[in-house]
N, C-alpha and C positions, 0 to 999 in steps of 0.2 A: 707499418713504419710511418712516423710523423714526419711533415715536411719540415724543412729547417725553418727555425723562427725567424720572423721577419723583424727589422728593426721597429722600434715604436714610433708611430706617427707622431709629429710635434706640432700642436696647435698653439699659434702665436698668443691668442687670447687667453689661454690658461694661466695660472699662477706659475711663475718661473723663479728663476734665481733672483736674490736681491739686485735691484739696479747699482750700478757703479757710478759714481759722480765724478766729472772732470769738466775742465775748460779748454778751449782753443790754447794754443800758445799765445802768451800775452804779446808778442810782437805781430801777432796776425789779427788780434781784436781790434775793430775799428770804432764799435761804439756799444754802450749797454755792458751788461754783465752775461754773456751767453752761457749760464751754467747749463750743462748737459747731463744726462743719465743714459746708459745703454744698459740694456739686460739682454745678452746673448742667450737666444733659447736653442741655437743648433750650430754645430761646427762639424765641417766634413772631417773624415779622418786624415786627410792631407792638410788640413787647415786653410785651403784656399777658397772654401764656401761657407759664410756664416749669415745668419738672419735672426732678428729679433725686434726688440721694442727700443726707441729712441725717444728721448724728450729734450727740450730745450726752452729756456726762458728767453725774452726778448734780447736781441743784440745783432750785432753784424760783425763779420770776420771774413778773412781770406782764406780760400780754400784751394787746395791742389788734390785733385783726385788721382790717385796711382791705381785704383780699382774701379771696376763697374759696379754700380749701385742702383738696384730697383728701389724705389719709394713708393709706398703706398700712405698717402697723408691722411691722418685721423682727425686730427684737432689743430687749430691754429692756423697761422698764413705765414708763408715763406717768399721772399722775392730773391730768386737767383739770377745774378747779372754775371755775364761772361765777362773777360778782358776784352773781347770783340764789341762791348758794349749791348749786346742782347739781353734782353730782360724776359724773365716768366714769373709770373705770380701762381703759387699752389696754395691751395686750401683744401679742407676735409673733403674726401671723396676723390680727390685727385690722384693719379699715379703717373709716375715718370721714371726715367733712366738717367743718371748722372754717368756719362761715358768716362772711361779711363783718359786721362791726359786733360780733363776740363779744369781750367783756372779760373778764378773770379771771386765773386763774394756771395755768401749767404746772409740774408737779414731777415731774422725771425722777428715778424711785427708783433704776434700774439703767442702767448705760451703755446707751444707744439708738440705733437706727438705723431709718431709714424712707425710702420713696420719697415724693416730694411731686409733686403737681400744682397750681400756683397759677395762678388767672386774677383779674386785676385789672381 
């Protein structure tokens, strides 16, 4: 008797679906033209967990996180500023978590690319 088949392992660096392009809502853009792409590589059966690859061109916009997001920064630089005034700068090689409930701004200073894992 064969053991049950396991779900396939998803490697984020492998080729995936074509990225979808979008921008933040116009009323949240504060500077530049932060065109973004997302290529979701995995979604849980209940839709609450997703991960993939995200890119963004330079720009600054307001963010309101309703989900927890793990980020592994691959390229570029981002400056994250909370509404409380605290700032953090992240660049290639950095990993961080954006907690649900965070509000503030993201400013992409150089074209950026990251792996993300989101739990809603």
